[in-house]
Structures are given as C-alpha cells and as structure tokens.
C-alpha positions, 0 to 999 in steps of 0.5 A: 528353702521351702522349709524355711518359709513354712517354719517362719510362717508358722512361728509368725502366725503363732505370735500373731494369734497370741492374746496380749496377756501372753506377752508377759508370760515366761518363755522357754528362753532363760530370763526372757518373757514372751515379749522379749523372745518376740523382740529377738525374732524381729532382730533375727528377721533383720539379720536375715535381710542383711545377710541376703543382701551381703553377697560375696565371691568367696568360697563357702566356709560353712554349711547349715550344720556347721553354721552353729557352734556349741557354747561352753555354758548355757545363757543366763539372760545377763549377756549385754545383747540379751539385756538390750533385747529386754529393754527394747521389748519393754519399750513397745509397751503395747503388744500390738506394736510388737506384733506389727513390727514382727509382721512387717519385718518378718514378712519382708525377710520371708519374701527375700528368702523366697526370691533368693538364689539358693546358690548365692554366696553370702557372708555373716559373722565371718562365715560364708555360706550359700543362701540355701544353707544359710536359710536351712540353718534358720529352720533350726532357729525358728523351730527352737524358738517356736518351742520357746514361745509356746513353752508355757502356752499349752494351747498354742500351735506347735511347729510344723512336723517337718520342721521338728524332724529336720531340726532334730536331724541337724541337732543329731548331726551336731551331736554326732549321735542320735537321740533315742528313737522312742523320743518325740522330736520335741523332747529330743530338742528340748533335752538336747539343747538344755531347755529341759532336764532329762528324767532319770529314765531319759538319762539312762536312755541317752547312754554316752550321748548324755555326756555331750549334752546340753548342746548350747547353740550360738 
C-alpha cells in the first residue's frame, strides 16, 4: 500500500509539473493526447474512491495480479468510453483546470488509500479483493500510465524505480515468464504491453515469450 502512495504521488507530481503546451502532445496511449490521459487519471482516482467505500463480506475472488485480464486486441482509441474521455478532456480547455481537478480528486484518493485497512474486502467490476491487493494492482496502472505520460516528454521525471520493478514482476507473473534480465524495466513494460514494437534482436531474446505478447491489460 505504501508503494501505491509513492507511485501515485510521483505520477500526480509529474502532471503538476507539465507546462501547458505539453497537454496537447501525444501520449503513449493510442489515440490519446496527454490531456486525455490526465482526464483518464481523474476517472481512475474516482474509481479508487468508490471502490474503497464499497466494502463487502464476500470472500476475495481475485488478487493484485488476477485483477488484470488480458484482452484479445490492442486498444484503438475508438471505444465509446475512450471517446468520452477525449471529449471530457477537451471540455477543460485550460490545462490548469485539469491539473486542479486531478490534484483535488487524486489527493482524496491518496488519503483514502492511506487510511484503508489492507484486509478490508472491497468489490469492483464483479470482483472481490482485499483493499491491499486492490491498491497493489493499481501500482501497475499508475506506473504504466506514468510511462505513457512521458513517452514524448524526454525531460519529464521517470516513475519510481521500485514501482517499475514491482510492475515488471506483476507483468511477468501475468505472462507466466520472465523478460530477459538485460532489459531495463521500462523496455520490458513497454514491449510487454505493446507500447513499443521489439527490435529484431529483442524479438530473438524473448524466445517463446514473444508468442504471448503483447499483453493488452484491462
């Protein structure tokens, strides 16, 4: 749960430090500008708040890794919810309003996470998890989206090293195999989730794992 807070704080800080002109640059998410991704983060923060106040007595059905399912096809940006996110982001007009909303809702989600009992059972998307597992799953979400945020912003701060390492470990557990040890965490995550096409050398290094990639997480 501490790693949730560190990864979430790092991501929100990276957004807060962006100059206004960067909000109209492409992000690492197909079909989304940086402003669209930031708007998605606002929705994510709302989901965290909703889930943490949705307790249940049912037994857990998922953990931090099985929370994620692998889709058959990569996103195109044409999904109705994705399209709604784009329209919502454009409605902010001034990037400062979007920054303010993320800081406002995002700070509340961060406080709720710090106050949550890790053993509390919560329900979301027809799943039951402990709050600890639910927040651990979001380390992957925050870390991948942090990489998306800075994809075309080379001067922006990277995600925390421990968040990258934990996300890589979760992705390897989902894949059922490890990425080449010589790969950086960033390369493993980008290639593993289809955010970057592997080079010919990387493809060879992946071996049989290449047949399972990309892992399109949802």
